[in-house]
Structures are given as structure tokens and as C-alpha cells.
C-alpha positions as YAML, in Angstrom:
chain: A
units: angstrom
residues:
- id: 1
  name: MET
  ca: [62.09, 192.48, 97.02]
- id: 2
  name: ARG
  ca: [63.17, 189.13, 96.19]
- id: 3
  name: LYS
  ca: [62.69, 187.50, 93.21]
- id: 4
  name: ARG
  ca: [59.89, 184.37, 93.00]
- id: 5
  name: PHE
  ca: [60.93, 182.09, 90.06]
- id: 6
  name: ARG
  ca: [58.02, 180.35, 88.09]
- id: 7
  name: GLN
  ca: [58.62, 176.64, 88.30]
- id: 8
  name: ASP
  ca: [60.33, 176.11, 84.79]
- id: 9
  name: ASP
  ca: [62.60, 179.06, 86.42]
- id: 10
  name: LEU
  ca: [63.53, 176.99, 89.40]
- id: 11
  name: THR
  ca: [63.60, 173.45, 87.16]
- id: 12
  name: ASN
  ca: [66.03, 175.34, 85.17]
- id: 13
  name: LYS
  ca: [68.81, 176.91, 88.12]
- id: 14
  name: ARG
  ca: [68.80, 172.95, 89.41]
- id: 15
  name: ILE
  ca: [69.87, 172.25, 86.48]
- id: 16
  name: GLU
  ca: [72.53, 175.14, 86.35]
- id: 17
  name: VAL
  ca: [73.41, 173.71, 89.73]
- id: 18
  name: LEU
  ca: [73.71, 170.02, 88.60]
- id: 19
  name: LYS
  ca: [76.08, 170.78, 86.08]
- id: 20
  name: GLU
  ca: [77.80, 173.20, 88.42]
- id: 21
  name: TYR
  ca: [78.45, 170.10, 90.77]
- id: 22
  name: PHE
  ca: [79.85, 168.15, 88.01]
- id: 23
  name: ARG
  ca: [82.62, 170.87, 87.10]
- id: 24
  name: LYS
  ca: [83.75, 171.90, 90.49]
- id: 25
  name: GLY
  ca: [83.75, 167.98, 91.83]
- id: 26
  name: ASP
  ca: [86.01, 167.39, 89.09]
- id: 27
  name: ALA
  ca: [88.55, 170.46, 89.75]
- id: 28
  name: GLY
  ca: [88.25, 169.48, 93.06]
- id: 29
  name: ASP
  ca: [86.77, 172.91, 94.06]
- id: 30
  name: LEU
  ca: [86.00, 172.41, 97.40]
- id: 31
  name: SER
  ca: [83.37, 175.19, 97.50]
- id: 32
  name: VAL
  ca: [81.29, 172.44, 95.67]
- id: 33
  name: LEU
  ca: [79.79, 171.44, 99.38]
- id: 34
  name: ASP
  ca: [78.03, 175.15, 99.03]
- id: 35
  name: LEU
  ca: [75.61, 173.28, 96.40]
- id: 36
  name: PHE
  ca: [74.11, 171.06, 99.16]
- id: 37
  name: THR
  ca: [72.15, 171.48, 102.17]
- id: 38
  name: ASP
  ca: [73.46, 170.87, 105.51]
- id: 39
  name: ASP
  ca: [71.69, 167.55, 105.74]
- id: 40
  name: VAL
  ca: [72.59, 166.05, 102.38]
- id: 41
  name: GLU
  ca: [71.78, 162.69, 101.69]
- id: 42
  name: PHE
  ca: [74.50, 161.21, 99.89]
- id: 43
  name: TYR
  ca: [74.54, 157.70, 98.03]
- id: 44
  name: TYR
  ca: [77.27, 155.59, 95.46]
- id: 45
  name: PRO
  ca: [77.55, 152.61, 95.91]
- id: 46
  name: LYS
  ca: [80.20, 150.42, 97.82]
- id: 47
  name: PHE
  ca: [80.07, 154.13, 99.82]
- id: 48
  name: GLY
  ca: [76.82, 153.54, 101.35]
- id: 49
  name: ILE
  ca: [73.94, 156.00, 102.48]
- id: 50
  name: HIS
  ca: [75.64, 159.20, 104.68]
- id: 51
  name: ALA
  ca: [74.19, 162.16, 105.58]
- id: 52
  name: GLY
  ca: [75.87, 166.15, 106.02]
- id: 53
  name: LYS
  ca: [78.33, 167.80, 104.06]
- id: 54
  name: ALA
  ca: [81.24, 166.24, 105.66]
- id: 55
  name: ALA
  ca: [80.06, 162.71, 103.94]
- id: 56
  name: ILE
  ca: [80.35, 164.14, 100.06]
- id: 57
  name: LEU
  ca: [83.92, 165.32, 101.47]
- id: 58
  name: ASP
  ca: [84.53, 161.58, 102.51]
- id: 59
  name: PHE
  ca: [83.54, 160.81, 99.52]
- id: 60
  name: MET
  ca: [85.99, 163.23, 97.10]
- id: 61
  name: ARG
  ca: [88.60, 162.23, 99.38]
- id: 62
  name: GLY
  ca: [88.24, 158.81, 98.49]
- id: 63
  name: LEU
  ca: [87.41, 159.23, 94.60]
- id: 64
  name: GLN
  ca: [91.43, 161.47, 95.02]
- id: 65
  name: GLY
  ca: [92.52, 158.26, 96.41]
- id: 66
  name: ALA
  ca: [92.12, 155.99, 93.50]
- id: 67
  name: LEU
  ca: [91.89, 158.60, 90.33]
- id: 68
  name: GLN
  ca: [94.25, 160.50, 89.11]
- id: 69
  name: ASN
  ca: [91.32, 162.51, 87.66]
- id: 70
  name: ILE
  ca: [87.69, 162.05, 86.28]
- id: 71
  name: GLN
  ca: [85.86, 164.30, 83.63]
- id: 72
  name: HIS
  ca: [82.40, 164.69, 83.52]
- id: 73
  name: TYR
  ca: [80.47, 165.85, 80.19]
- id: 74
  name: PRO
  ca: [77.32, 168.52, 81.62]
- id: 75
  name: ASP
  ca: [75.85, 169.82, 78.71]
- id: 76
  name: GLU
  ca: [76.00, 166.68, 77.04]
- id: 77
  name: TYR
  ca: [73.79, 164.80, 79.85]
- id: 78
  name: GLY
  ca: [69.88, 163.60, 80.18]
- id: 79
  name: TYR
  ca: [68.26, 166.09, 82.71]
- id: 80
  name: TYR
  ca: [64.57, 164.73, 83.93]
- id: 81
  name: PRO
  ca: [62.57, 166.95, 86.00]
- id: 82
  name: SER
  ca: [60.44, 164.52, 87.96]
- id: 83
  name: GLY
  ca: [57.83, 165.97, 90.53]
- id: 84
  name: ARG
  ca: [58.33, 169.48, 92.57]
- id: 85
  name: ASN
  ca: [62.11, 168.96, 93.53]
- id: 86
  name: ILE
  ca: [63.38, 165.85, 91.89]
- id: 87
  name: ILE
  ca: [65.65, 165.54, 88.88]
- id: 88
  name: ALA
  ca: [67.02, 162.49, 87.52]
- id: 89
  name: VAL
  ca: [70.60, 163.02, 85.72]
- id: 90
  name: GLU
  ca: [71.72, 159.88, 83.09]
- id: 91
  name: GLY
  ca: [75.24, 160.22, 81.63]
- id: 92
  name: HIS
  ca: [78.71, 159.53, 81.02]
- id: 93
  name: GLU
  ca: [82.20, 160.23, 82.30]
- id: 94
  name: SER
  ca: [85.68, 159.10, 81.92]
- id: 95
  name: GLY
  ca: [89.58, 159.24, 83.29]
- id: 96
  name: ILE
  ca: [92.35, 157.68, 84.56]
- id: 97
  name: LEU
  ca: [93.34, 155.67, 88.03]
- id: 98
  name: LYS
  ca: [96.27, 156.34, 90.06]
- id: 99
  name: ASP
  ca: [98.08, 153.65, 88.18]
- id: 100
  name: GLY
  ca: [97.34, 155.67, 84.76]
- id: 101
  name: THR
  ca: [94.81, 153.26, 83.47]
- id: 102
  name: LYS
  ca: [92.46, 155.00, 81.68]
- id: 103
  name: TRP
  ca: [88.56, 154.43, 81.76]
- id: 104
  name: PRO
  ca: [86.26, 153.49, 80.44]
- id: 105
  name: VAL
  ca: [87.85, 150.26, 79.61]
- id: 106
  name: LYS
  ca: [85.87, 149.01, 75.87]
- id: 107
  name: GLY
  ca: [83.82, 145.86, 76.58]
- id: 108
  name: ARG
  ca: [84.84, 146.38, 80.33]
- id: 109
  name: SER
  ca: [83.28, 148.99, 81.57]
- id: 110
  name: ASP
  ca: [81.04, 152.10, 80.20]
- id: 111
  name: GLY
  ca: [81.57, 154.95, 82.58]
- id: 112
  name: LEU
  ca: [77.70, 155.44, 82.66]
- id: 113
  name: PHE
  ca: [75.81, 156.60, 85.35]
- id: 114
  name: SER
  ca: [71.55, 157.92, 86.63]
- id: 115
  name: ILE
  ca: [71.66, 160.09, 89.68]
- id: 116
  name: ILE
  ca: [68.28, 160.72, 91.58]
- id: 117
  name: VAL
  ca: [68.50, 164.59, 93.07]
- id: 118
  name: HIS
  ca: [66.12, 166.03, 95.50]
- id: 119
  name: PHE
  ca: [66.37, 169.39, 95.92]
- id: 120
  name: LYS
  ca: [64.88, 172.14, 99.24]
- id: 121
  name: GLY
  ca: [64.85, 175.45, 96.72]
- id: 122
  name: ASP
  ca: [68.10, 175.18, 94.85]
- id: 123
  name: LYS
  ca: [70.17, 173.41, 97.25]
- id: 124
  name: ILE
  ca: [70.91, 169.66, 96.25]
- id: 125
  name: SER
  ca: [69.25, 168.16, 99.62]
- id: 126
  name: LYS
  ca: [69.10, 163.72, 98.40]
- id: 127
  name: PHE
  ca: [71.59, 163.08, 95.86]
- id: 128
  name: HIS
  ca: [71.77, 159.11, 94.71]
- id: 129
  name: VAL
  ca: [74.37, 157.97, 92.54]
- id: 130
  name: TYR
  ca: [73.74, 154.86, 90.05]
- id: 131
  name: ALA
  ca: [76.84, 153.55, 89.42]
- id: 132
  name: ASP
  ca: [79.69, 150.81, 88.77]
- id: 133
  name: PRO
  ca: [82.50, 152.17, 91.07]
- id: 134
  name: ASP
  ca: [84.67, 149.40, 89.05]
- id: 135
  name: PHE
  ca: [85.79, 152.03, 86.86]
- id: 136
  name: ALA
  ca: [87.98, 149.61, 84.82]
- id: 137
  name: GLY
  ca: [86.14, 146.81, 84.40]
- id: 138
  name: ARG
  ca: [88.35, 144.68, 86.46]
- id: 139
  name: ASP
  ca: [86.27, 142.99, 88.52]
- id: 140
  name: ILE
  ca: [85.68, 139.63, 86.70]
- id: 141
  name: VAL
  ca: [84.22, 137.22, 89.32]
- id: 142
  name: ARG
  ca: [81.20, 139.32, 89.09]
- id: 143
  name: ASP
  ca: [81.37, 139.19, 84.97]
- id: 144
  name: TYR
  ca: [78.17, 136.69, 84.63]
- id: 145
  name: TRP
  ca: [77.63, 137.00, 80.99]
- id: 146
  name: ARG
  ca: [81.26, 136.43, 79.81]
- id: 147
  name: LYS
  ca: [82.34, 132.73, 78.74]
...
């Protein structure tokens, strides 16, 4: 007989799924795709909105082309359940670009992000990332606050 999760158990399971996403994603482990529904909706700034696991793979390949590595700290993040099937995540990341530039760069980029995640059961069905893709803070054209 299948074990039935109470909402608290399911929420905790979903948070563990999110932590696993960060760990597997950082390692470039393609089994990360198993955490998503087949029709997952994915959004990232400059990448846009796409559907399906192939979009996640395209996103990962794009990052791998730009970064030597990326590091997330999932045990330090804020996980905020909202409603029955949504969890918001707030966190920070760091890494090294292909050219050797370490990020975040003090005063130029912060490595902060927020993610809104929708679930179907314990699978991610919608994953919208809100972060500045200018990891090293090189986009000075839109740096409206500096003189």
C-alpha cells in the first residue's frame, strides 16, 4: 500500500527535491532531469520561457559553456511554501566563468536569486528563476545607479 503524505511531509519532500536539484545541477548530473515533469515550464532571464525537459538540458548546456563551475548553498536557503503546490526559494550562488573570473564580484554582482517552483506531487512542474545572468557584473550600460 502506498504511503500517504501529510501536507507537512510532502512539503519537506519537495524541499529535499529542490536541494537535490541544486546539488545535481552543480555537478552537471543529468539525472537532475528526473526531478521534473515531462512538460515542465522553465524560465530564466535572457533564456526565456520554455517547456519540457529538453529546455532544462539546453539551459544546463548554455551555462556549462559560460562557466567553469557554479556553487549553490541549498542548506542555507530560505524555502517558503505558498499554497498547496508552490515553494519560493531565496538564495545565493557563486562560481567561476570560463575566463577565470570569480563571481560574485563585490559591488558589481551579488549572486542572489529567487525561484518560484510549482509541483505536481513531488515533481517540479514549473520552475521560474529570477536572477541577474550577468554573473560578473560586466553590463555597465544598464548600471543606472553608478556615476
